[in-house]
MARFIKOL-458923 format. One line per 3 residues: number of its first residue (from 1); their letters; for each residue y, x, z of N, C-alpha, C. Coordinates in nm, 2 decimals. Layout:
N
NUM) A) Y X Z Y X Z Y X Z; ...
END
This chain:
309
1) MHS) 2.09 -1.46 -1.26 2.06 -1.51 -1.41 1.86 -1.55 -1.39; 1.81 -1.58 -1.47 1.69 -1.65 -1.46 1.59 -1.53 -1.54; 1.49 -1.43 -1.48 1.43 -1.37 -1.52 1.31 -1.42 -1.63
4) PFP) 1.32 -1.37 -1.75 1.21 -1.44 -1.84 1.04 -1.42 -1.82; 0.99 -1.28 -1.73 0.92 -1.28 -1.70 0.87 -1.36 -1.56; 0.70 -1.38 -1.57 0.68 -1.40 -1.43 0.68 -1.31 -1.29
7) QFD) 0.70 -1.41 -1.19 0.74 -1.36 -1.06 0.63 -1.23 -1.04; 0.65 -1.11 -1.01 0.55 -1.00 -0.93 0.46 -1.01 -0.81; 0.37 -1.02 -0.80 0.26 -1.06 -0.71 0.19 -0.92 -0.70
10) WSD) 0.26 -0.83 -0.63 0.22 -0.76 -0.56 0.08 -0.69 -0.58; 0.00 -0.79 -0.50 -0.13 -0.81 -0.47 -0.25 -0.74 -0.60; -0.15 -0.78 -0.71 -0.23 -0.75 -0.87 -0.26 -0.60 -0.86
13) VKY) -0.16 -0.50 -0.81 -0.14 -0.35 -0.81 -0.30 -0.35 -0.78; -0.32 -0.36 -0.70 -0.50 -0.34 -0.65 -0.60 -0.34 -0.81; -0.56 -0.42 -0.85 -0.67 -0.42 -1.02 -0.68 -0.30 -1.08
16) LLA) -0.51 -0.26 -1.05 -0.49 -0.17 -1.19 -0.52 -0.05 -1.14; -0.49 0.00 -1.01 -0.55 0.09 -0.94 -0.70 0.06 -0.96; -0.75 0.00 -0.98 -0.91 -0.01 -0.97 -0.99 0.03 -1.13
19) IAR) -0.96 -0.04 -1.18 -0.90 0.00 -1.39 -0.90 0.14 -1.38; -0.80 0.20 -1.34 -0.78 0.37 -1.36 -0.88 0.43 -1.27; -0.92 0.40 -1.20 -1.03 0.50 -1.12 -1.20 0.43 -1.20
22) QGG) -1.22 0.30 -1.21 -1.32 0.31 -1.25 -1.33 0.30 -1.39; -1.24 0.30 -1.50 -1.24 0.29 -1.59 -1.29 0.14 -1.72; -1.35 0.03 -1.60 -1.36 -0.11 -1.67 -1.38 -0.17 -1.59
25) TLA) -1.37 -0.32 -1.61 -1.36 -0.44 -1.56 -1.46 -0.48 -1.46; -1.61 -0.43 -1.52 -1.73 -0.45 -1.46 -1.76 -0.31 -1.31; -1.71 -0.21 -1.33 -1.72 -0.12 -1.21 -1.62 -0.14 -1.11
28) AGR) -1.48 -0.18 -1.19 -1.34 -0.21 -1.11 -1.34 -0.37 -1.01; -1.48 -0.48 -1.11 -1.49 -0.56 -1.01 -1.58 -0.53 -0.89; -1.69 -0.43 -0.92 -1.76 -0.42 -0.80 -1.74 -0.32 -0.69
31) ALG) -1.60 -0.28 -0.74 -1.52 -0.18 -0.65 -1.45 -0.27 -0.54; -1.44 -0.42 -0.60 -1.34 -0.49 -0.51 -1.44 -0.60 -0.45; -1.52 -0.59 -0.48 -1.59 -0.71 -0.46 -1.55 -0.82 -0.51
34) VDP) -1.54 -0.82 -0.63 -1.48 -0.94 -0.73 -1.55 -0.94 -0.85; -1.54 -1.08 -0.98 -1.60 -1.10 -1.05 -1.49 -1.00 -1.14; -1.58 -1.00 -1.28 -1.47 -0.86 -1.37 -1.39 -0.96 -1.47
37) STV) -1.40 -1.11 -1.47 -1.32 -1.19 -1.53 -1.19 -1.21 -1.42; -1.23 -1.20 -1.25 -1.13 -1.20 -1.19 -0.98 -1.09 -1.26; -1.07 -0.92 -1.28 -1.04 -0.84 -1.26 -0.96 -0.84 -1.38
40) QRR) -1.01 -0.91 -1.48 -0.94 -0.94 -1.65 -0.80 -1.00 -1.61; -0.80 -1.14 -1.51 -0.77 -1.25 -1.52 -0.63 -1.19 -1.44; -0.62 -1.11 -1.34 -0.54 -1.10 -1.23 -0.42 -0.96 -1.32
43) LGE) -0.54 -0.82 -1.39 -0.47 -0.75 -1.51 -0.34 -0.83 -1.55; -0.40 -0.88 -1.69 -0.37 -1.02 -1.76 -0.22 -1.04 -1.68; -0.23 -1.08 -1.57 -0.11 -1.17 -1.53 0.01 -1.04 -1.51
46) LER) -0.08 -0.88 -1.45 0.07 -0.84 -1.41 0.14 -0.77 -1.56; 0.04 -0.77 -1.64 0.10 -0.76 -1.78 0.22 -0.83 -1.84; 0.20 -0.97 -1.82 0.25 -1.06 -1.84 0.39 -1.06 -1.75
49) CFG) 0.34 -1.00 -1.65 0.49 -1.01 -1.55 0.55 -0.85 -1.62; 0.51 -0.76 -1.64 0.57 -0.65 -1.66 0.58 -0.64 -1.81; 0.58 -0.79 -1.89 0.65 -0.75 -2.05 0.53 -0.64 -2.13
52) QPL) 0.48 -0.56 -2.10 0.42 -0.48 -2.15 0.30 -0.42 -2.11; 0.20 -0.40 -2.24 0.06 -0.37 -2.18 0.04 -0.21 -2.07; -0.10 -0.24 -2.00 -0.09 -0.13 -1.91 -0.20 -0.09 -1.95
55) VQR) -0.32 -0.17 -2.02 -0.41 -0.03 -2.02 -0.45 -0.06 -2.19; -0.56 0.04 -2.21 -0.61 0.04 -2.40 -0.70 -0.01 -2.36; -0.76 -0.14 -2.42 -0.91 -0.15 -2.44 -1.00 -0.11 -2.55
58) LPT) -1.06 0.00 -2.51 -1.14 0.08 -2.61 -1.28 0.03 -2.61; -1.33 0.09 -2.71 -1.49 0.05 -2.74 -1.57 0.15 -2.59; -1.48 0.24 -2.54 -1.57 0.31 -2.42 -1.54 0.28 -2.25
61) GYR) -1.44 0.17 -2.27 -1.40 0.16 -2.17 -1.24 0.15 -2.15; -1.19 0.09 -2.07 -1.02 0.10 -2.07 -0.96 0.25 -2.04; -0.84 0.23 -2.12 -0.73 0.36 -2.09 -0.59 0.32 -2.04
64) LTE) -0.55 0.40 -1.90 -0.39 0.36 -1.91 -0.30 0.38 -2.04; -0.25 0.28 -2.05 -0.10 0.33 -2.17 -0.02 0.41 -2.06; 0.10 0.44 -2.22 0.18 0.55 -2.14 0.24 0.49 -2.01
67) FGE) 0.29 0.28 -2.05 0.38 0.26 -1.95 0.28 0.24 -1.82; 0.15 0.24 -1.82 0.07 0.22 -1.68 0.03 0.35 -1.62; 0.05 0.47 -1.68 0.07 0.62 -1.63 0.20 0.63 -1.57
70) QLL) 0.25 0.57 -1.61 0.41 0.59 -1.54 0.41 0.50 -1.46; 0.40 0.36 -1.42 0.30 0.32 -1.28 0.27 0.38 -1.19; 0.14 0.43 -1.22 0.04 0.48 -1.11 0.09 0.54 -0.98
73) PEA) 0.18 0.63 -0.98 0.21 0.67 -0.84 0.27 0.61 -0.78; 0.41 0.48 -0.83 0.45 0.40 -0.74 0.32 0.29 -0.72; 0.18 0.26 -0.79 0.08 0.18 -0.73 0.04 0.20 -0.64
76) QRL) 0.01 0.38 -0.64 -0.03 0.42 -0.55 0.02 0.44 -0.44; 0.19 0.42 -0.38 0.24 0.44 -0.33 0.26 0.28 -0.18; 0.25 0.21 -0.30 0.21 0.05 -0.27 0.09 0.05 -0.22
79) EQA) 0.00 0.09 -0.25 -0.16 0.12 -0.20 -0.15 0.16 -0.08; -0.16 0.27 -0.02 -0.05 0.37 0.09 -0.03 0.27 0.18; 0.11 0.21 0.14 0.19 0.12 0.25 0.12 0.05 0.30
82) AQG) 0.05 -0.02 0.17 -0.04 -0.15 0.28 -0.15 -0.11 0.30; -0.23 -0.02 0.31 -0.36 0.03 0.39 -0.27 0.10 0.52; -0.17 0.13 0.57 -0.10 0.22 0.66 -0.02 0.09 0.74
85) LAQ) 0.00 -0.05 0.66 0.03 -0.12 0.73 -0.09 -0.22 0.78; -0.18 -0.23 0.74 -0.33 -0.24 0.82 -0.38 -0.21 0.94; -0.35 -0.09 0.95 -0.37 0.01 1.04 -0.32 -0.01 1.16
88) RVA) -0.16 0.00 1.13 -0.05 -0.06 1.24 -0.09 -0.17 1.30; -0.12 -0.27 1.26 -0.21 -0.45 1.31 -0.31 -0.39 1.40; -0.37 -0.30 1.29 -0.49 -0.34 1.35 -0.51 -0.25 1.51
91) GLR) -0.40 -0.11 1.55 -0.37 -0.07 1.63 -0.35 -0.10 1.76; -0.25 -0.22 1.71 -0.11 -0.34 1.77 -0.24 -0.42 1.84; -0.37 -0.48 1.78 -0.46 -0.55 1.80 -0.54 -0.47 1.92
94) QDA) -0.55 -0.36 1.92 -0.62 -0.30 2.01 -0.59 -0.26 2.11; -0.42 -0.16 2.12 -0.37 -0.16 2.19 -0.24 -0.23 2.27; -0.27 -0.38 2.26 -0.21 -0.46 2.32 -0.26 -0.55 2.43
97) TGL) -0.22 -0.52 2.53 -0.23 -0.56 2.62 -0.15 -0.57 2.78; -0.13 -0.67 2.86 -0.09 -0.69 2.92 0.05 -0.78 3.00; 0.12 -0.77 3.05 0.19 -0.95 3.08 0.32 -0.88 2.98
100) LRV) 0.34 -1.01 2.92 0.44 -1.03 2.81 0.53 -1.15 2.90; 0.65 -1.11 2.97 0.79 -1.24 2.99 0.83 -1.30 2.85; 0.89 -1.37 2.87 0.89 -1.44 2.76 1.03 -1.59 2.80
103) TCP) 1.17 -1.56 2.81 1.25 -1.64 2.84 1.32 -1.74 2.74; 1.33 -1.85 2.75 1.37 -1.94 2.65 1.44 -2.04 2.75; 1.54 -2.17 2.74 1.58 -2.23 2.77 1.47 -2.35 2.81
106) ETM) 1.49 -2.42 2.94 1.41 -2.50 2.96 1.39 -2.63 2.91; 1.45 -2.65 2.82 1.44 -2.79 2.70 1.35 -2.71 2.61; 1.31 -2.61 2.57 1.23 -2.54 2.46 1.12 -2.50 2.52
109) FYR) 1.09 -2.52 2.66 0.95 -2.46 2.73 0.83 -2.55 2.67; 0.87 -2.65 2.71 0.74 -2.79 2.75 0.70 -2.78 2.55; 0.81 -2.79 2.45 0.80 -2.76 2.28 0.73 -2.67 2.29
112) ITH) 0.73 -2.54 2.30 0.65 -2.41 2.27 0.53 -2.40 2.33; 0.50 -2.44 2.44 0.37 -2.47 2.53 0.28 -2.60 2.47; 0.36 -2.66 2.41 0.27 -2.75 2.35 0.26 -2.80 2.26
115) SPL) 0.29 -2.71 2.17 0.28 -2.65 1.98 0.16 -2.58 1.99; 0.07 -2.56 1.90 -0.03 -2.50 1.85 0.02 -2.31 1.84; 0.15 -2.30 1.87 0.16 -2.17 1.89 0.11 -2.07 1.96
118) MER) 0.13 -2.08 2.09 0.07 -1.99 2.17 -0.06 -2.01 2.20; -0.14 -2.09 2.14 -0.24 -2.11 2.16 -0.35 -2.01 2.02; -0.27 -1.97 1.94 -0.28 -1.90 1.78 -0.28 -1.76 1.87
121) FHA) -0.16 -1.75 1.93 -0.14 -1.64 1.98 -0.27 -1.56 2.05; -0.27 -1.65 2.17 -0.39 -1.59 2.25 -0.52 -1.59 2.22; -0.50 -1.65 2.11 -0.65 -1.65 2.00 -0.66 -1.50 1.95
124) RYP) -0.56 -1.48 1.90 -0.50 -1.35 1.82 -0.55 -1.19 1.90; -0.45 -1.25 2.04 -0.43 -1.15 2.15 -0.47 -1.15 2.24; -0.57 -1.16 2.29 -0.68 -1.24 2.41 -0.63 -1.19 2.54
127) DIE) -0.59 -1.01 2.51 -0.55 -0.93 2.63 -0.42 -0.95 2.71; -0.30 -1.01 2.64 -0.22 -1.01 2.64 -0.16 -1.15 2.74; -0.11 -1.16 2.83 -0.10 -1.28 2.94 0.06 -1.25 2.92
130) VEF) 0.12 -1.41 2.85 0.25 -1.42 2.84 0.28 -1.52 2.96; 0.39 -1.51 3.02 0.47 -1.57 3.15 0.62 -1.57 3.08; 0.65 -1.76 3.12 0.79 -1.79 3.04 0.83 -1.76 3.15
133) VTS) 0.98 -1.73 3.16 1.09 -1.74 3.24 1.19 -1.82 3.18; 1.22 -1.98 3.24 1.27 -2.06 3.17 1.41 -2.05 3.24; 1.55 -2.06 3.14 1.62 -2.06 3.21 1.73 -2.10 3.12
136) DAF) 1.87 -2.22 3.16 1.95 -2.20 3.07 2.07 -2.09 3.06; 2.04 -2.00 3.18 2.14 -1.89 3.17 2.03 -1.74 3.09; 2.15 -1.67 3.03 2.10 -1.58 2.93 2.03 -1.45 3.08
139) IDL) 1.89 -1.46 3.06 1.81 -1.37 3.14 1.82 -1.23 3.10; 1.85 -1.13 3.13 1.92 -1.00 3.13 1.79 -0.89 3.14; 1.80 -0.91 2.96 1.65 -0.81 2.93 1.67 -0.63 2.94
142) RQG) 1.79 -0.59 2.97 1.82 -0.48 2.98 1.78 -0.42 3.16; 1.82 -0.56 3.23 1.76 -0.49 3.40 1.61 -0.56 3.39; 1.51 -0.59 3.32 1.39 -0.59 3.33 1.32 -0.76 3.42
145) EAD) 1.45 -0.81 3.35 1.42 -0.96 3.39 1.32 -1.02 3.26; 1.27 -0.97 3.17 1.19 -1.04 3.07 1.20 -0.95 2.94; 1.12 -1.00 2.89 1.09 -0.87 2.75 1.10 -0.92 2.67
148) VAL) 1.11 -1.03 2.61 1.16 -1.10 2.52 1.26 -1.25 2.54; 1.33 -1.27 2.46 1.38 -1.39 2.47 1.42 -1.43 2.33; 1.38 -1.64 2.39 1.44 -1.67 2.25 1.56 -1.76 2.26
151) RAG) 1.62 -1.77 2.17 1.79 -1.77 2.25 1.88 -1.84 2.13; 1.97 -1.91 2.20 2.08 -1.96 2.09 2.25 -1.95 2.17; 2.26 -1.89 2.03 2.45 -1.89 2.06 2.51 -1.72 2.06
154) TSD) 2.58 -1.68 2.10 2.64 -1.54 2.09 2.50 -1.46 2.09; 2.52 -1.35 1.96 2.46 -1.26 1.96 2.48 -1.08 2.07; 2.41 -1.03 2.07 2.43 -0.94 2.24 2.41 -0.80 2.12
157) DTL) 2.48 -0.76 2.10 2.46 -0.61 2.02 2.40 -0.47 2.07; 2.37 -0.53 2.19 2.27 -0.43 2.29 2.09 -0.46 2.26; 2.08 -0.56 2.18 1.93 -0.63 2.16 1.93 -0.61 2.02
160) VGR) 1.77 -0.59 1.98 1.72 -0.59 1.83 1.67 -0.76 1.85; 1.64 -0.79 1.72 1.59 -0.91 1.70 1.61 -0.94 1.52; 1.55 -1.09 1.52 1.61 -1.14 1.38 1.66 -1.32 1.41
163) EIG) 1.70 -1.35 1.28 1.74 -1.47 1.31 1.61 -1.57 1.28; 1.64 -1.68 1.36 1.53 -1.75 1.32 1.57 -1.93 1.23; 1.69 -1.99 1.29 1.76 -2.08 1.20 1.86 -2.11 1.29
166) ESP) 1.92 -2.22 1.25 2.08 -2.29 1.24 2.04 -2.42 1.34; 2.09 -2.43 1.48 2.01 -2.53 1.51 2.16 -2.60 1.53; 2.17 -2.76 1.43 2.30 -2.87 1.42 2.31 -2.90 1.57
169) WAL) 2.45 -2.91 1.61 2.48 -2.97 1.69 2.58 -3.14 1.67; 2.52 -3.21 1.78 2.59 -3.37 1.76 2.66 -3.43 1.93; 2.79 -3.52 1.92 2.74 -3.62 2.03 2.65 -3.73 2.02
172) FAS) 2.62 -3.73 2.17 2.50 -3.84 2.22 2.57 -3.93 2.34; 2.57 -4.04 2.29 2.58 -4.15 2.41 2.46 -4.26 2.43; 2.45 -4.30 2.52 2.37 -4.43 2.53 2.40 -4.57 2.51
175) PKY) 2.35 -4.64 2.43 2.35 -4.80 2.42 2.46 -4.85 2.48; 2.45 -4.87 2.64 2.53 -4.92 2.69 2.66 -4.87 2.74; 2.65 -4.75 2.72 2.79 -4.69 2.72 2.88 -4.76 2.63
178) LER) 2.80 -4.72 2.50 2.89 -4.77 2.35 2.91 -4.92 2.32; 2.82 -5.00 2.41 2.87 -5.16 2.43 3.05 -5.18 2.52; 2.97 -5.09 2.60 3.09 -5.10 2.74 3.24 -5.06 2.65
181) RGR) 3.24 -4.90 2.58 3.33 -4.83 2.56 3.38 -4.86 2.46; 3.29 -4.90 2.32 3.32 -4.88 2.18 3.26 -4.78 2.14; 3.19 -4.77 2.02 3.18 -4.63 1.96 3.28 -4.58 1.84
184) PER) 3.29 -4.49 1.91 3.39 -4.38 1.87 3.38 -4.35 1.66; 3.50 -4.37 1.58 3.48 -4.36 1.42 3.51 -4.23 1.37; 3.58 -4.14 1.49 3.65 -4.08 1.46 3.63 -3.90 1.61
187) IED) 3.67 -3.80 1.52 3.65 -3.72 1.67 3.80 -3.73 1.70; 3.91 -3.78 1.66 4.01 -3.81 1.75 4.01 -3.89 1.86; 3.91 -4.03 1.84 3.90 -4.13 1.86 3.81 -4.10 2.03
190) LAV) 3.80 -3.97 2.03 3.68 -3.91 2.16 3.80 -3.88 2.26; 3.95 -3.92 2.20 4.09 -3.88 2.33 4.02 -3.98 2.45; 3.99 -4.11 2.41 3.99 -4.22 2.49 3.87 -4.21 2.58
193) HAL) 3.80 -4.15 2.55 3.66 -4.17 2.56 3.63 -4.03 2.70; 3.49 -4.11 2.81 3.45 -4.02 2.88 3.35 -3.90 2.82; 3.39 -3.76 2.83 3.27 -3.67 2.79 3.25 -3.63 2.90
196) LWL) 3.14 -3.58 2.91 3.02 -3.49 2.96 3.00 -3.35 2.92; 2.98 -3.25 3.04 2.98 -3.17 3.01 2.93 -3.06 3.06; 2.86 -2.90 3.06 2.79 -2.84 3.18 2.92 -2.79 3.26
199) DES) 2.85 -2.72 3.38 2.95 -2.68 3.45 3.01 -2.57 3.45; 3.08 -2.50 3.53 3.20 -2.42 3.48 3.16 -2.27 3.44; 3.01 -2.22 3.49 2.92 -2.14 3.41 2.96 -2.09 3.25
202) KDD) 3.02 -2.27 3.19 2.95 -2.26 3.04 3.06 -2.28 3.00; 3.20 -2.22 3.04 3.32 -2.29 3.00 3.36 -2.13 2.86; 3.28 -2.04 2.89 3.32 -2.01 2.75 3.21 -2.05 2.66
205) HKT) 3.14 -2.10 2.66 3.04 -2.17 2.56 3.15 -2.22 2.44; 3.04 -2.21 2.31 3.14 -2.26 2.18 3.16 -2.38 2.15; 3.09 -2.48 2.30 3.12 -2.64 2.27 3.25 -2.67 2.37
208) ARW) 3.23 -2.58 2.48 3.36 -2.55 2.54 3.48 -2.52 2.51; 3.50 -2.41 2.47 3.59 -2.38 2.37 3.64 -2.48 2.27; 3.50 -2.51 2.18 3.56 -2.69 2.09 3.66 -2.77 2.16
211) IRR) 3.63 -2.81 2.31 3.67 -2.91 2.35 3.78 -2.94 2.39; 3.82 -2.76 2.47 3.97 -2.76 2.47 4.05 -2.75 2.39; 3.99 -2.66 2.25 4.11 -2.69 2.16 4.14 -2.84 2.07
214) VLP) 4.03 -2.91 2.04 4.05 -3.03 1.97 4.05 -3.12 2.05; 4.02 -3.17 2.19 4.04 -3.25 2.26 4.06 -3.20 2.37; 4.21 -3.16 2.40 4.30 -3.06 2.55 4.35 -3.19 2.68
217) SVR) 4.33 -3.34 2.59 4.34 -3.41 2.73 4.20 -3.52 2.77; 4.13 -3.47 2.69 4.03 -3.57 2.70 3.98 -3.56 2.87; 3.92 -3.65 2.90 3.83 -3.70 3.03 3.72 -3.62 3.05
220) LAA) 3.68 -3.52 3.12 3.52 -3.52 3.17 3.49 -3.54 3.28; 3.41 -3.65 3.24 3.38 -3.75 3.39 3.28 -3.72 3.46; 3.20 -3.58 3.42 3.08 -3.52 3.49 3.06 -3.38 3.42
223) RSG) 3.01 -3.33 3.53 2.94 -3.18 3.48 2.83 -3.18 3.54; 2.76 -3.08 3.45 2.59 -3.06 3.47 2.55 -2.93 3.52; 2.45 -2.88 3.56 2.43 -2.76 3.60 2.33 -2.70 3.47
226) NML) 2.28 -2.77 3.41 2.22 -2.75 3.30 2.20 -2.89 3.16; 2.14 -2.83 3.08 2.10 -2.93 2.97 2.08 -3.07 3.04; 1.93 -3.06 3.06 1.84 -3.14 3.12 1.92 -3.27 3.20
229) GLV) 2.03 -3.18 3.25 2.12 -3.25 3.36 2.20 -3.34 3.28; 2.24 -3.28 3.17 2.35 -3.29 3.07 2.27 -3.47 2.96; 2.17 -3.42 2.96 2.11 -3.54 2.90 2.06 -3.67 2.97
232) YSA) 2.02 -3.64 3.13 2.03 -3.75 3.22 2.12 -3.82 3.26; 2.25 -3.71 3.24 2.38 -3.80 3.24 2.43 -3.93 3.13; 2.36 -3.87 3.04 2.41 -3.93 2.91 2.34 -4.08 2.91
235) KTG) 2.20 -4.05 2.92 2.12 -4.17 2.96 2.14 -4.28 3.05; 2.24 -4.23 3.17 2.28 -4.32 3.28 2.42 -4.42 3.22; 2.46 -4.35 3.13 2.60 -4.42 3.01 2.73 -4.36 3.14
238) MGI) 2.74 -4.21 3.18 2.83 -4.17 3.20 2.94 -4.14 3.12; 2.88 -4.13 3.03 3.00 -4.05 2.88 2.92 -4.04 2.74; 3.01 -3.97 2.70 2.91 -3.90 2.58 2.92 -3.77 2.58
241) APL) 2.79 -3.69 2.52 2.74 -3.58 2.54 2.72 -3.48 2.44; 2.78 -3.37 2.43 2.77 -3.30 2.33 2.58 -3.24 2.31; 2.54 -3.22 2.21 2.41 -3.21 2.25 2.34 -3.16 2.13
244) PVT) 2.25 -3.01 2.13 2.16 -3.00 2.01 2.07 -3.09 1.94; 2.09 -3.17 1.81 2.05 -3.23 1.76 1.86 -3.25 1.78; 1.84 -3.07 1.84 1.68 -3.14 1.88 1.66 -3.16 2.01
247) LGG) 1.72 -3.20 2.07 1.77 -3.22 2.25 1.76 -3.40 2.19; 1.90 -3.42 2.21 1.95 -3.53 2.17 1.87 -3.66 2.10; 1.83 -3.59 1.98 1.79 -3.66 1.88 1.65 -3.68 1.90
250) AEP) 1.58 -3.65 1.99 1.46 -3.71 2.06 1.44 -3.79 2.18; 1.53 -3.79 2.25 1.57 -3.91 2.31 1.59 -4.06 2.27; 1.49 -4.16 2.31 1.48 -4.27 2.26 1.58 -4.39 2.32
253) DLV) 1.66 -4.28 2.47 1.77 -4.40 2.52 1.90 -4.34 2.46; 1.92 -4.21 2.38 2.03 -4.20 2.30 2.07 -4.21 2.17; 2.19 -4.21 2.16 2.24 -4.29 2.03 2.37 -4.17 1.96
256) QVL) 2.29 -4.10 1.85 2.38 -4.01 1.79 2.52 -4.07 1.75; 2.65 -4.02 1.77 2.75 -4.04 1.74 2.83 -3.97 1.67; 2.90 -4.00 1.53 2.97 -3.95 1.40 2.84 -3.80 1.39
259) EPI) 2.86 -3.77 1.26 2.81 -3.64 1.22 2.79 -3.55 1.30; 2.69 -3.45 1.27 2.65 -3.33 1.34 2.80 -3.26 1.30; 2.85 -3.18 1.41 3.00 -3.08 1.40 2.93 -2.99 1.34
262) PEL) 2.98 -2.94 1.23 2.98 -2.78 1.20 3.00 -2.70 1.28; 3.14 -2.69 1.34 3.20 -2.58 1.45 3.07 -2.56 1.59; 3.03 -2.66 1.62 2.88 -2.67 1.72 2.78 -2.59 1.67
265) AQT) 2.70 -2.58 1.56 2.62 -2.53 1.56 2.56 -2.38 1.61; 2.46 -2.36 1.66 2.38 -2.27 1.71 2.29 -2.16 1.64; 2.32 -2.05 1.61 2.20 -1.98 1.55 2.09 -1.91 1.70
268) WRI) 1.93 -1.93 1.63 1.87 -1.89 1.75 1.82 -1.78 1.67; 1.79 -1.72 1.82 1.75 -1.56 1.75 1.62 -1.49 1.84; 1.54 -1.45 1.79 1.42 -1.37 1.88 1.48 -1.23 1.92
271) LTT) 1.46 -1.24 2.06 1.54 -1.08 2.09 1.44 -1.00 2.17; 1.46 -0.86 2.15 1.45 -0.80 2.26 1.49 -0.65 2.32; 1.49 -0.54 2.39 1.56 -0.39 2.36 1.49 -0.33 2.27
274) PEL) 1.60 -0.23 2.24 1.53 -0.12 2.12 1.39 -0.09 2.15; 1.42 -0.06 2.35 1.30 0.03 2.39 1.21 -0.04 2.37; 1.16 -0.22 2.41 1.07 -0.28 2.42 0.99 -0.31 2.29
277) RRT) 1.10 -0.32 2.20 1.09 -0.32 2.06 0.94 -0.23 2.04; 0.90 -0.15 2.05 0.86 -0.02 2.00 0.66 -0.02 2.09; 0.71 -0.13 2.21 0.61 -0.14 2.27 0.50 -0.18 2.21
280) ARV) 0.38 -0.21 2.23 0.26 -0.26 2.15 0.28 -0.41 2.17; 0.28 -0.41 2.31 0.25 -0.59 2.32 0.36 -0.67 2.26; 0.54 -0.62 2.28 0.61 -0.69 2.24 0.62 -0.68 2.06
283) AAF) 0.57 -0.55 2.01 0.54 -0.56 1.90 0.42 -0.67 1.79; 0.35 -0.65 1.86 0.26 -0.78 1.86 0.32 -0.93 1.86; 0.36 -0.90 1.96 0.47 -1.08 1.99 0.57 -1.06 1.83
286) FEF) 0.60 -1.02 1.80 0.74 -1.02 1.71 0.63 -1.05 1.59; 0.56 -0.93 1.58 0.52 -0.94 1.44 0.45 -1.07 1.41; 0.35 -1.13 1.55 0.28 -1.29 1.50 0.46 -1.40 1.46
289) MVE) 0.53 -1.39 1.51 0.61 -1.45 1.53 0.68 -1.44 1.39; 0.70 -1.36 1.32 0.75 -1.33 1.22 0.65 -1.42 1.09; 0.53 -1.43 1.12 0.37 -1.42 1.04 0.44 -1.60 1.05
292) EME) 0.46 -1.64 1.22 0.45 -1.77 1.22 0.61 -1.85 1.20; 0.65 -1.79 1.15 0.82 -1.81 1.15 0.82 -1.98 1.12; 0.79 -2.01 0.98 0.78 -2.19 1.00 0.78 -2.27 1.12
295) TLR) 0.65 -2.22 1.19 0.60 -2.29 1.27 0.72 -2.26 1.42; 0.77 -2.16 1.43 0.81 -2.13 1.54 1.00 -2.21 1.48; 1.01 -2.23 1.37 1.16 -2.27 1.32 1.15 -2.47 1.34
298) SIL) 0.98 -2.49 1.30 0.98 -2.63 1.36 0.97 -2.70 1.51; 0.94 -2.59 1.57 0.96 -2.60 1.71 1.14 -2.60 1.76; 1.20 -2.51 1.75 1.34 -2.45 1.77 1.46 -2.58 1.67
301) LWA) 1.42 -2.58 1.59 1.54 -2.70 1.51 1.49 -2.82 1.43; 1.37 -2.89 1.47 1.38 -3.03 1.45 1.42 -3.16 1.50; 1.46 -3.20 1.44 1.52 -3.31 1.52 1.51 -3.45 1.50
304) GGP) 1.46 -3.53 1.58 1.40 -3.63 1.56 1.26 -3.69 1.63; 1.22 -3.72 1.55 1.06 -3.69 1.62 0.98 -3.60 1.61; 0.85 -3.58 1.65 0.79 -3.46 1.72 0.79 -3.40 1.54
307) PEY) 0.78 -3.25 1.54 0.76 -3.16 1.43 0.60 -3.22 1.36; 0.55 -3.14 1.24 0.44 -3.15 1.19 0.43 -3.02 1.17; 0.26 -2.97 1.25 0.28 -2.79 1.26 0.15 -2.77 1.11
END
């Protein structure tokens, strides 16, 4: 249901607190380092949001209404929480030093390191040295092989983190393969085509399970040890390869066959262990990535041409 009131902007609370403490817009403006008209305007926005007056405007100054007095303790708690957050960030910046090992698939390493993301991270945390551990296999964070993982696929209940977004998958082939074998119009048509996939270590991947369930008689023309090898096999015309749209769609020598397949979509996450999450360097990396979530999504999830940052 649509609210009749404007959206609440919690940053306006500081203007209410300043008026409560200073007794007027002039003194409140001096305390906040802003023009008195700004205090008046933001207080008005807060009153419109709440639908009730927060102050009484008297000849001698401003006084909180009964409603404003009731909100004052919550406003003070909000101020304390904001101050605590600022202190936490300052502490992380001061203490965040040392080596941070980040693991991600080889296909994402180039895209991440050639975006402005890491440059901005190093500008904020110059004392943290980031080392990438690239592998299509799941590096074991619990064994100390890396500190943080940018990972798509099945979640590990022993790790903590947050979802970044969902990456669609589709089928890709070279134009010369499609010219030679014809272009499938339906999933069922793939049964008479040559399919490409990864080696036996990826037989439990959701794509491999999908192939076995939907196309039990399809011929696997080749298996590759990693995603880059799978891309290369598809580009040489050996067959049709299931690929993330971010990967296949960036290859000018490949053509997408059919629409993305919903069952193959993969969820990307940023993960670490509960113990490492409390360390300064990992906490700093997580908090930075949360701030830069849109940039991170554009790197990991874009399809087609290069993303805009």
